[in-house]
C-alpha positions in Angstrom: 10.8 -6.2 3.9 8.3 -5.8 6.2 5.1 -4.5 5.3 2.6 -3.1 7.4 -1.5 -1.7 8.1 -3.4 -0.7 10.9 -7.5 -2.0 10.9 -8.5 1.8 10.6 -6.3 2.0 7.5 -7.7 -1.2 6.4 -11.9 0.4 6.8 -10.7 3.5 5.4 -10.2 1.8 1.8 -12.7 -0.4 2.2 -14.6 2.5 2.7 -12.6 4.8 0.0 -12.7 2.0 -2.4 -16.1 0.5 -2.1 -14.0 -2.8 -1.5 -15.2 -5.9 -0.8 -13.6 -9.3 1.3 -11.3 -10.9 -1.1 -10.6 -7.8 -3.0 -6.9 -7.1 -3.7 -4.8 -4.0 -3.5 -1.2 -3.6 -5.1 0.7 -1.1 -4.2 3.2 -0.2 -6.7 6.0 2.5 -8.1 5.0 4.9 -10.5 6.8 7.4 -12.7 6.0 11.2 -12.1 4.4 12.7 -8.7 5.8 14.5 -5.7 7.3 12.4 -2.2 8.7 8.6 -1.8 12.0 7.4 -1.7 13.1 7.8 -5.5 13.0 11.5 -6.8 10.8 11.5 -10.1 8.6 8.6 -8.4 5.4 7.7 -6.4 3.7 5.1 -4.9 0.1 4.3 -6.6 -2.2 1.8 -6.4 -4.9 -0.8 -7.9 -7.1 -3.0 -7.5 -6.1 -6.4 -8.7 -5.0 -9.6 -8.1 -1.5 -10.6 -7.2 0.8 -11.7 -9.4 3.8 -12.6 -7.6 4.0 -10.5 -4.4 7.4 -9.5 -2.5 5.6 -8.6 0.6 2.0 -8.7 1.7 -1.0 -8.4 4.5 -4.4 -9.3 4.9 -6.5 -7.0 7.1 -10.3 -6.9 7.5 -10.1 -9.9 4.7 -8.4 -7.2 2.3 -5.2 -8.3 0.7 -2.4 -5.9 0.4 0.6 -6.0 -1.5 3.5 -5.4 -3.7 4.9 -7.0 -6.3 8.2 -8.3 -6.6 8.9 -5.9 -9.6 7.9 -3.2 -7.2 10.2 -3.9 -4.1 13.1 -1.9 -5.5 11.0 1.5 -4.7 10.8 0.7 -1.1 14.8 0.8 -0.9 15.1 -2.7 1.6 13.1 -0.4 3.8 9.7 -1.5 5.8 6.2 0.0 4.3 3.8 0.7 7.3 -0.1 1.5 5.9 -1.6 4.0 9.0 -4.6 5.9 9.3 -4.8 10.0 10.6 -7.8 10.6 11.9 -6.6 14.1 12.3 -7.4 14.7 8.0 -9.3 11.5 7.5 -6.7 9.9 5.0 -3.4 7.7 4.9 -0.1 7.8 5.7 2.7 6.2 4.2 5.9 5.4 6.4 8.8 4.0 4.8 11.6 3.0 7.4 
């Protein structure tokens, strides 16, 4: 699995979550919600340090990652995080 994030997306996270250089954002599968790759699960995030990352990328001084235990959610696809200027929100692309 390849993971990427655009600079504008990283800046959005910094602004919205009051992040500082060195912070880390974990993306993980949670039970419930809408959308995503697997019915009944959705993507969630938390501001925690990595334990055993299976995919990771650093942008604008922030470490974005998915733990190895959550890689199953992406079903062997790549995970890209982009920013939509039109809607001022994040877009998750799993392809």
